[in-house]
N, CA, C and O atoms as a GROMACS GRO file, in nm:
protein
  404
    1MET      N    1  -3.124  27.173  23.360
    1MET     CA    2  -3.053  27.039  23.391
    1MET      C    3  -3.132  26.974  23.519
    1MET      O    4  -3.118  27.010  23.636
    2PRO      N    5  -3.215  26.876  23.475
    2PRO     CA    6  -3.253  26.808  23.627
    2PRO      C    7  -3.150  26.789  23.725
    2PRO      O    8  -3.030  26.790  23.698
    3ASP      N    9  -3.196  26.774  23.829
    3ASP     CA   10  -3.102  26.729  23.946
    3ASP      C   11  -3.142  26.583  23.992
    3ASP      O   12  -3.218  26.543  24.080
    4LEU      N   13  -3.050  26.511  23.887
    4LEU     CA   14  -3.056  26.377  23.915
    4LEU      C   15  -3.038  26.302  24.024
    4LEU      O   16  -3.109  26.204  24.045
    5PRO      N   17  -2.930  26.342  24.116
    5PRO     CA   18  -2.902  26.277  24.251
    5PRO      C   19  -3.028  26.304  24.339
    5PRO      O   20  -3.062  26.222  24.424
    6SER      N   21  -3.090  26.412  24.319
    6SER     CA   22  -3.183  26.428  24.439
    6SER      C   23  -3.310  26.328  24.374
    6SER      O   24  -3.373  26.247  24.441
    7SER      N   25  -3.324  26.349  24.270
    7SER     CA   26  -3.440  26.259  24.225
    7SER      C   27  -3.411  26.094  24.229
    7SER      O   28  -3.501  26.011  24.239
    8LEU      N   29  -3.315  26.072  24.223
    8LEU     CA   30  -3.288  25.904  24.270
    8LEU      C   31  -3.294  25.886  24.408
    8LEU      O   32  -3.335  25.780  24.457
    9LYS      N   33  -3.244  26.011  24.497
    9LYS     CA   34  -3.279  25.980  24.643
    9LYS      C   35  -3.429  25.996  24.682
    9LYS      O   36  -3.488  25.936  24.772
   10ARG      N   37  -3.485  26.103  24.585
   10ARG     CA   38  -3.634  26.058  24.627
   10ARG      C   39  -3.694  25.930  24.584
   10ARG      O   40  -3.770  25.869  24.659
   11TRP      N   41  -3.660  25.880  24.455
   11TRP     CA   42  -3.705  25.749  24.425
   11TRP      C   43  -3.689  25.636  24.515
   11TRP      O   44  -3.773  25.547  24.530
   12TYR      N   45  -3.560  25.645  24.583
   12TYR     CA   46  -3.535  25.525  24.695
   12TYR      C   47  -3.598  25.550  24.812
   12TYR      O   48  -3.636  25.455  24.881
   13GLU      N   49  -3.616  25.666  24.846
   13GLU     CA   50  -3.692  25.690  24.963
   13GLU      C   51  -3.836  25.644  24.969
   13GLU      O   52  -3.888  25.607  25.074
   14ALA      N   53  -3.905  25.650  24.841
   14ALA     CA   54  -4.044  25.597  24.804
   14ALA      C   55  -4.061  25.455  24.820
   14ALA      O   56  -4.157  25.395  24.867
   15LYS      N   57  -3.934  25.404  24.764
   15LYS     CA   58  -3.919  25.242  24.740
   15LYS      C   59  -3.865  25.169  24.855
   15LYS      O   60  -3.856  25.046  24.849
   16ALA      N   61  -3.825  25.240  24.970
   16ALA     CA   62  -3.702  25.178  25.057
   16ALA      C   63  -3.791  25.065  25.129
   16ALA      O   64  -3.760  24.946  25.127
   17ARG      N   65  -3.906  25.115  25.191
   17ARG     CA   66  -3.996  25.021  25.260
   17ARG      C   67  -4.028  24.878  25.172
   17ARG      O   68  -4.026  24.768  25.226
   18SER      N   69  -4.058  24.899  25.032
   18SER     CA   70  -4.087  24.784  24.984
   18SER      C   71  -3.978  24.700  24.931
   18SER      O   72  -3.995  24.585  24.892
   19LEU      N   73  -3.855  24.768  24.930
   19LEU     CA   74  -3.747  24.698  24.895
   19LEU      C   75  -3.706  24.608  25.034
   19LEU      O   76  -3.677  24.489  25.024
   20ALA      N   77  -3.706  24.670  25.148
   20ALA     CA   78  -3.666  24.600  25.253
   20ALA      C   79  -3.773  24.484  25.278
   20ALA      O   80  -3.729  24.372  25.303
   21GLU      N   81  -3.903  24.504  25.272
   21GLU     CA   82  -4.003  24.393  25.289
   21GLU      C   83  -3.974  24.266  25.180
   21GLU      O   84  -4.003  24.148  25.195
   22ARG      N   85  -3.924  24.313  25.094
   22ARG     CA   86  -3.899  24.207  24.995
   22ARG      C   87  -3.724  24.139  25.006
   22ARG      O   88  -3.669  24.074  24.917
   23GLY      N   89  -3.683  24.166  25.097
   23GLY     CA   90  -3.528  24.122  25.131
   23GLY      C   91  -3.415  24.196  25.053
   23GLY      O   92  -3.299  24.159  25.074
   24VAL      N   93  -3.435  24.281  24.977
   24VAL     CA   94  -3.336  24.348  24.901
   24VAL      C   95  -3.229  24.424  25.000
   24VAL      O   96  -3.267  24.500  25.089
   25LYS      N   97  -3.088  24.392  24.974
   25LYS     CA   98  -3.003  24.442  25.027
   25LYS      C   99  -2.959  24.573  24.936
   25LYS      O  100  -2.939  24.577  24.815
   26VAL      N  101  -2.953  24.665  25.023
   26VAL     CA  102  -2.952  24.827  24.952
   26VAL      C  103  -2.807  24.902  25.010
   26VAL      O  104  -2.773  24.900  25.128
   27GLY      N  105  -2.744  24.954  24.920
   27GLY     CA  106  -2.652  25.020  24.943
   27GLY      C  107  -2.653  25.159  24.891
   27GLY      O  108  -2.676  25.182  24.772
   28LEU      N  109  -2.627  25.262  24.988
   28LEU     CA  110  -2.641  25.416  24.918
   28LEU      C  111  -2.516  25.484  24.896
   28LEU      O  112  -2.443  25.456  24.991
   29PHE      N  113  -2.461  25.557  24.819
   29PHE     CA  114  -2.344  25.641  24.813
   29PHE      C  115  -2.372  25.764  24.754
   29PHE      O  116  -2.448  25.785  24.660
   30GLU      N  117  -2.308  25.839  24.813
   30GLU     CA  118  -2.323  26.014  24.785
   30GLU      C  119  -2.193  26.060  24.756
   30GLU      O  120  -2.097  26.016  24.821
   31SER      N  121  -2.179  26.133  24.679
   31SER     CA  122  -2.021  26.222  24.654
   31SER      C  123  -2.006  26.302  24.795
   31SER      O  124  -2.105  26.322  24.866
   32PRO      N  125  -1.898  26.340  24.824
   32PRO     CA  126  -1.847  26.434  24.934
   32PRO      C  127  -1.892  26.577  24.870
   32PRO      O  128  -1.899  26.621  24.755
   33GLU      N  129  -1.913  26.616  24.966
   33GLU     CA  130  -1.975  26.786  24.962
   33GLU      C  131  -1.853  26.852  24.896
   33GLU      O  132  -1.742  26.808  24.928
   34GLY      N  133  -1.860  26.952  24.807
   34GLY     CA  134  -1.793  27.041  24.770
   34GLY      C  135  -1.718  27.000  24.614
   34GLY      O  136  -1.625  27.059  24.557
   35ARG      N  137  -1.790  26.888  24.573
   35ARG     CA  138  -1.736  26.849  24.448
   35ARG      C  139  -1.810  26.916  24.367
   35ARG      O  140  -1.925  26.951  24.395
   36GLU      N  141  -1.735  26.948  24.225
   36GLU     CA  142  -1.825  27.022  24.101
   36GLU      C  143  -1.932  26.958  24.055
   36GLU      O  144  -2.033  27.015  24.015
   37LYS      N  145  -1.912  26.804  24.057
   37LYS     CA  146  -2.003  26.697  24.018
   37LYS      C  147  -2.053  26.607  24.144
   37LYS      O  148  -1.994  26.517  24.204
   38SER      N  149  -2.190  26.664  24.166
   38SER     CA  150  -2.235  26.557  24.278
   38SER      C  151  -2.296  26.451  24.232
   38SER      O  152  -2.354  26.450  24.123
   39SER      N  153  -2.289  26.336  24.322
   39SER     CA  154  -2.368  26.222  24.250
   39SER      C  155  -2.431  26.142  24.399
   39SER      O  156  -2.395  26.158  24.516
   40PHE      N  157  -2.516  26.071  24.353
   40PHE     CA  158  -2.605  25.975  24.442
   40PHE      C  159  -2.601  25.837  24.353
   40PHE      O  160  -2.618  25.827  24.231
   41GLY      N  161  -2.575  25.743  24.440
   41GLY     CA  162  -2.585  25.590  24.374
   41GLY      C  163  -2.658  25.521  24.482
   41GLY      O  164  -2.667  25.550  24.601
   42VAL      N  165  -2.719  25.403  24.398
   42VAL     CA  166  -2.808  25.304  24.462
   42VAL      C  167  -2.774  25.163  24.406
   42VAL      O  168  -2.776  25.138  24.286
   43SER      N  169  -2.741  25.071  24.507
   43SER     CA  170  -2.712  24.939  24.458
   43SER      C  171  -2.812  24.832  24.538
   43SER      O  172  -2.838  24.824  24.658
   44LEU      N  173  -2.852  24.765  24.444
   44LEU     CA  174  -2.975  24.653  24.490
   44LEU      C  175  -2.936  24.512  24.463
   44LEU      O  176  -2.904  24.468  24.352
   45GLU      N  177  -2.942  24.440  24.583
   45GLU     CA  178  -2.884  24.287  24.570
   45GLU      C  179  -3.021  24.214  24.612
   45GLU      O  180  -3.094  24.246  24.706
   46LEU      N  181  -3.037  24.113  24.524
   46LEU     CA  182  -3.119  24.010  24.577
   46LEU      C  183  -3.077  23.860  24.507
   46LEU      O  184  -3.060  23.831  24.388
   47SER      N  185  -3.070  23.781  24.623
   47SER     CA  186  -3.015  23.633  24.555
   47SER      C  187  -2.880  23.669  24.463
   47SER      O  188  -2.791  23.738  24.511
   48SER      N  189  -2.873  23.620  24.336
   48SER     CA  190  -2.753  23.640  24.271
   48SER      C  191  -2.746  23.780  24.174
   48SER      O  192  -2.653  23.816  24.101
   49ARG      N  193  -2.853  23.834  24.194
   49ARG     CA  194  -2.870  23.988  24.098
   49ARG      C  195  -2.832  24.081  24.177
   49ARG      O  196  -2.859  24.089  24.297
   50VAL      N  197  -2.754  24.172  24.094
   50VAL     CA  198  -2.698  24.293  24.171
   50VAL      C  199  -2.696  24.419  24.046
   50VAL      O  200  -2.649  24.425  23.933
   51SER      N  201  -2.765  24.499  24.121
   51SER     CA  202  -2.780  24.649  24.006
   51SER      C  203  -2.730  24.766  24.093
   51SER      O  204  -2.752  24.787  24.213
   52TYR      N  205  -2.659  24.836  24.006
   52TYR     CA  206  -2.594  24.968  24.056
   52TYR      C  207  -2.623  25.084  23.976
   52TYR      O  208  -2.594  25.079  23.856
   53LEU      N  209  -2.690  25.214  24.035
   53LEU     CA  210  -2.705  25.312  23.954
   53LEU      C  211  -2.673  25.428  24.003
   53LEU      O  212  -2.720  25.470  24.109
   54THR      N  213  -2.583  25.497  23.927
   54THR     CA  214  -2.520  25.624  23.992
   54THR      C  215  -2.581  25.728  23.898
   54THR      O  216  -2.594  25.718  23.776
   55ALA      N  217  -2.617  25.839  23.982
   55ALA     CA  218  -2.676  25.980  23.888
   55ALA      C  219  -2.588  26.098  23.938
   55ALA      O  220  -2.546  26.110  24.053
   56TRP      N  221  -2.568  26.184  23.832
   56TRP     CA  222  -2.483  26.292  23.854
   56TRP      C  223  -2.553  26.429  23.842
   56TRP      O  224  -2.654  26.432  23.773
   57ASN      N  225  -2.521  26.520  23.888
   57ASN     CA  226  -2.609  26.644  23.870
   57ASN      C  227  -2.568  26.710  23.716
   57ASN      O  228  -2.619  26.815  23.676
   58SER      N  229  -2.497  26.653  23.659
   58SER     CA  230  -2.437  26.701  23.515
   58SER      C  231  -2.528  26.630  23.432
   58SER      O  232  -2.502  26.636  23.312
   59GLY      N  233  -2.619  26.571  23.462
   59GLY     CA  234  -2.730  26.467  23.359
   59GLY      C  235  -2.660  26.345  23.306
   59GLY      O  236  -2.693  26.298  23.197
   60GLU      N  237  -2.553  26.285  23.389
   60GLU     CA  238  -2.507  26.163  23.351
   60GLU      C  239  -2.577  26.045  23.430
   60GLU      O  240  -2.622  26.067  23.542
   61LEU      N  241  -2.585  25.937  23.379
   61LEU     CA  242  -2.621  25.806  23.447
   61LEU      C  243  -2.500  25.697  23.419
   61LEU      O  244  -2.431  25.698  23.317
   62GLN      N  245  -2.490  25.623  23.505
   62GLN     CA  246  -2.430  25.499  23.517
   62GLN      C  247  -2.498  25.393  23.562
   62GLN      O  248  -2.548  25.385  23.674
   63ILE      N  249  -2.502  25.282  23.451
   63ILE     CA  250  -2.609  25.159  23.502
   63ILE      C  251  -2.507  25.050  23.489
   63ILE      O  252  -2.431  25.035  23.394
   64SER      N  253  -2.514  24.969  23.605
   64SER     CA  254  -2.446  24.848  23.605
   64SER      C  255  -2.536  24.738  23.651
   64SER      O  256  -2.614  24.761  23.744
   65SER      N  257  -2.532  24.621  23.594
   65SER     CA  258  -2.588  24.502  23.636
   65SER      C  259  -2.509  24.357  23.603
   65SER      O  260  -2.444  24.329  23.502
   66ILE      N  261  -2.536  24.273  23.725
   66ILE     CA  262  -2.489  24.145  23.690
   66ILE      C  263  -2.566  24.038  23.751
   66ILE      O  264  -2.608  24.052  23.866
   67ASP      N  265  -2.589  23.933  23.684
   67ASP     CA  266  -2.639  23.802  23.762
   67ASP      C  267  -2.524  23.722  23.780
   67ASP      O  268  -2.470  23.670  23.683
   68LEU      N  269  -2.475  23.705  23.920
   68LEU     CA  270  -2.362  23.639  23.931
   68LEU      C  271  -2.378  23.498  23.923
   68LEU      O  272  -2.277  23.433  23.952
   69ASP      N  273  -2.488  23.429  23.888
   69ASP     CA  274  -2.516  23.288  23.850
   69ASP      C  275  -2.488  23.259  23.707
   69ASP      O  276  -2.480  23.144  23.663
   70VAL      N  277  -2.471  23.380  23.626
   70VAL     CA  278  -2.474  23.351  23.463
   70VAL      C  279  -2.380  23.437  23.404
   70VAL      O  280  -2.318  23.399  23.305
   71ASP      N  281  -2.356  23.583  23.468
   71ASP     CA  282  -2.270  23.649  23.401
   71ASP      C  283  -2.104  23.632  23.458
   71ASP      O  284  -2.072  23.605  23.574
   72SER      N  285  -2.026  23.651  23.361
   72SER     CA  286  -1.894  23.678  23.422
   72SER      C  287  -1.849  23.831  23.420
   72SER      O  288  -1.749  23.867  23.482
   73GLU      N  289  -1.926  23.917  23.347
   73GLU     CA  290  -1.897  24.056  23.399
   73GLU      C  291  -1.994  24.104  23.389
   73GLU      O  292  -2.086  24.057  23.323
   74PRO      N  293  -2.000  24.233  23.466
   74PRO     CA  294  -2.141  24.315  23.471
   74PRO      C  295  -2.165  24.374  23.325
   74PRO      O  296  -2.078  24.396  23.240
   75LYS      N  297  -2.293  24.393  23.314
   75LYS     CA  298  -2.334  24.478  23.191
   75LYS      C  299  -2.348  24.624  23.240
   75LYS      O  300  -2.417  24.656  23.336
   76GLU      N  301  -2.276  24.711  23.165
   76GLU     CA  302  -2.251  24.858  23.187
   76GLU      C  303  -2.330  24.935  23.071
   76GLU      O  304  -2.353  24.892  22.958
   77ASP      N  305  -2.365  25.052  23.123
   77ASP     CA  306  -2.457  25.149  23.029
   77ASP      C  307  -2.411  25.292  23.087
   77ASP      O  308  -2.443  25.330  23.199
   78TYR      N  309  -2.351  25.349  23.018
   78TYR     CA  310  -2.326  25.512  23.063
   78TYR      C  311  -2.426  25.596  22.970
   78TYR      O  312  -2.435  25.564  22.852
   79ARG      N  313  -2.496  25.698  23.020
   79ARG     CA  314  -2.574  25.793  22.936
   79ARG      C  315  -2.548  25.939  22.978
   79ARG      O  316  -2.506  25.961  23.092
   80GLU      N  317  -2.567  26.025  22.904
   80GLU     CA  318  -2.553  26.159  22.930
   80GLU      C  319  -2.678  26.224  22.886
   80GLU      O  320  -2.751  26.166  22.807
   81ASN      N  321  -2.710  26.344  22.934
   81ASN     CA  322  -2.842  26.419  22.911
   81ASN      C  323  -2.976  26.354  22.946
   81ASN      O  324  -3.079  26.367  22.880
   82VAL      N  325  -2.963  26.284  23.059
   82VAL     CA  326  -3.096  26.188  23.109
   82VAL      C  327  -3.173  26.284  23.180
   82VAL      O  328  -3.124  26.367  23.256
   83SER      N  329  -3.335  26.268  23.146
   83SER     CA  330  -3.400  26.350  23.197
   83SER      C  331  -3.466  26.273  23.331
   83SER      O  332  -3.455  26.150  23.339
   84GLU      N  333  -3.521  26.334  23.417
   84GLU     CA  334  -3.562  26.273  23.559
   84GLU      C  335  -3.678  26.164  23.510
   84GLU      O  336  -3.692  26.069  23.587
   85ASP      N  337  -3.757  26.168  23.400
   85ASP     CA  338  -3.850  26.079  23.341
   85ASP      C  339  -3.759  25.950  23.315
   85ASP      O  340  -3.777  25.844  23.375
   86ASP      N  341  -3.675  25.967  23.234
   86ASP     CA  342  -3.591  25.853  23.196
   86ASP      C  343  -3.518  25.790  23.318
   86ASP      O  344  -3.508  25.667  23.320
   87LEU      N  345  -3.471  25.857  23.408
   87LEU     CA  346  -3.407  25.821  23.545
   87LEU      C  347  -3.515  25.711  23.619
   87LEU      O  348  -3.483  25.600  23.661
   88LEU      N  349  -3.623  25.759  23.622
   88LEU     CA  350  -3.710  25.675  23.709
   88LEU      C  351  -3.756  25.549  23.623
   88LEU      O  352  -3.757  25.445  23.688
   89VAL      N  353  -3.786  25.541  23.514
   89VAL     CA  354  -3.782  25.445  23.431
   89VAL      C  355  -3.679  25.338  23.430
   89VAL      O  356  -3.702  25.217  23.440
   90ILE      N  357  -3.552  25.401  23.417
   90ILE     CA  358  -3.444  25.300  23.435
   90ILE      C  359  -3.439  25.246  23.585
   90ILE      O  360  -3.403  25.129  23.597
   91ALA      N  361  -3.473  25.322  23.705
   91ALA     CA  362  -3.453  25.291  23.840
   91ALA      C  363  -3.565  25.167  23.852
   91ALA      O  364  -3.535  25.062  23.910
   92ASP      N  365  -3.669  25.184  23.805
   92ASP     CA  366  -3.790  25.090  23.793
   92ASP      C  367  -3.735  24.968  23.740
   92ASP      O  368  -3.724  24.866  23.808
   93GLY      N  369  -3.706  24.978  23.634
   93GLY     CA  370  -3.644  24.862  23.560
   93GLY      C  371  -3.552  24.781  23.605
   93GLY      O  372  -3.560  24.658  23.595
   94LEU      N  373  -3.457  24.842  23.658
   94LEU     CA  374  -3.347  24.760  23.740
   94LEU      C  375  -3.406  24.721  23.853
   94LEU      O  376  -3.347  24.628  23.908
   95THR      N  377  -3.484  24.752  23.897
   95THR     CA  378  -3.565  24.685  24.026
   95THR      C  379  -3.643  24.572  23.993
   95THR      O  380  -3.648  24.470  24.062
   96ALA      N  381  -3.714  24.592  23.872
   96ALA     CA  382  -3.790  24.475  23.819
   96ALA      C  383  -3.711  24.364  23.796
   96ALA      O  384  -3.746  24.250  23.828
   97TRP      N  385  -3.576  24.399  23.726
   97TRP     CA  386  -3.468  24.290  23.732
   97TRP      C  387  -3.450  24.214  23.818
   97TRP      O  388  -3.460  24.092  23.815
   98VAL      N  389  -3.411  24.303  23.930
   98VAL     CA  390  -3.354  24.211  24.032
   98VAL      C  391  -3.449  24.141  24.110
   98VAL      O  392  -3.409  24.070  24.202
   99PHE      N  393  -3.586  24.153  24.082
   99PHE     CA  394  -3.699  24.078  24.136
   99PHE      C  395  -3.725  23.935  24.060
   99PHE      O  396  -3.784  23.839  24.110
  100ARG      N  397  -3.671  23.940  23.936
  100ARG     CA  398  -3.714  23.853  23.846
  100ARG      C  399  -3.612  23.719  23.870
  100ARG      O  400  -3.491  23.730  23.890
  101THR      N  401  -3.678  23.601  23.867
  101THR     CA  402  -3.599  23.475  23.896
  101THR      C  403  -3.621  23.387  23.774
  101THR      O  404  -3.569  23.276  23.768
   0.00000   0.00000   0.00000
């Protein structure tokens, strides 16, 4: 099973400078130590677009996105058995969506 929380954390570390330079507000969330299922989450906010991605060490992924100017509720997607490659594609896709105007 891939360590998705660590993969998402590395993805963020590689993108942090670019996100900051483009004015993205970033939130980072990590589960407390000692939990059976550890997680790491990243939220990205630019203008009216907000996305949130949470990865668990169990291979699960929660994806949320909302355009506050258009949507009344967030779009939600939950996935199991996610590979590291899938995680990276999804994270890059959410980033591209946040930048789209």
